[in-house]
N, C-alpha and C positions, 0 to 999 in steps of 0.2 A: 160358762160351760157348765152343763148339768152334772150333779155329783155322781150319778150312776155311770157316767162316762169317763169320769177321772180315775186315775190309778189304773190305767189299762196298759197293755203292751204297746199300744199306740204312742203312749205319752212317756213311758219309762223305758230307757234303754240301759241294758246291763251288758257286762262283758261276754257272758255266754248265754245266747238266747235259748239254748235247749232246756234251760231250767224254768222258762216261763210257760204258763199254760197255754194251750192252743186257743186262739181266738181272744176277743177283747174281754177278758175276765179280770176281775179285781185280784191284784197280787198282794202278798204280805211282805213285811219288812225282811223277814228270813229269807224269802225268795230272792230279794234284791241282793242280800249279803252272799247267799249261796252262789249266786250267779257272778258274783264279783270277787271270789276267793283269790284268784291270781293277782289282780291289782292290789287288793289289800295286803297280801304277802309281800308284794314288791314294795309298796309304800312303807310297810313296817320294817322290812329288811334294810332299805335305804336309810330309814331314820336311825335304826340301831347301828348300822355301819358308820354314818356320819357322827353319831353320838360318841362312839368309842374312838374313831380315828381322829376326828377334828375336835369338837368340843360340844358341850350341851346346848350352847347357844345356837350353833348351826342346826341341830335337831329341832330346836324350837322355831327357828326361822322356817324350816321345812313344814312343820306342823301348822304355822301361821299361813304359809302358802296354800296348804290344803284347806284350812278353814276359810280363807278368803275366797277360794274358788267355789266352795260350797255355798258361802253366803251370797255371791254373785249369782250363781245358778238358781238359788232359792228365790232371790228378789225378782229375777227375770221370769220365773214361772208364776210367781204370785202377780206380777204385772200382767201377765197373759191371762189372768183370771182362773188359774188352776186352784184347786183346794189346797190347804195347808199340807195335808197328807200326801197328795200327789206332788206338791212342790218339794217336800222333804225326800221322798223316794227318788223323784227325778233328779234332783240336785246331786244326791249321793251317787246314783247310778251314773249320772253324767259325768261327775268329776273323775270317778273311777274309770269310766270307759274312755274318756278324752285323754286321761293321763297315760293310757296304755295304747295310744294311737300308733306309735312307732313299732310296736312289737308285732 
């Protein structure tokens, strides 16, 4: 994959598409986070709830699940010959997007 075509809206899915630029433009990490505010708040809220209600170990397991999903997404994108930057953005956006699929 050519570097100028990586990190585009075609390769990175985020929760709210309205924050993405129109067309296949390069996006920044802040754009991925801004488009994923709701899933980030849900993940943080669930982790805090589990931490206070159950115990810190359950919150650590939840954080591990998030990290594992991120690592698998990153590895799959790197195997598909995406750049490191595109793989990081895509893995983060993908984990946040897929975790909110039921909402």
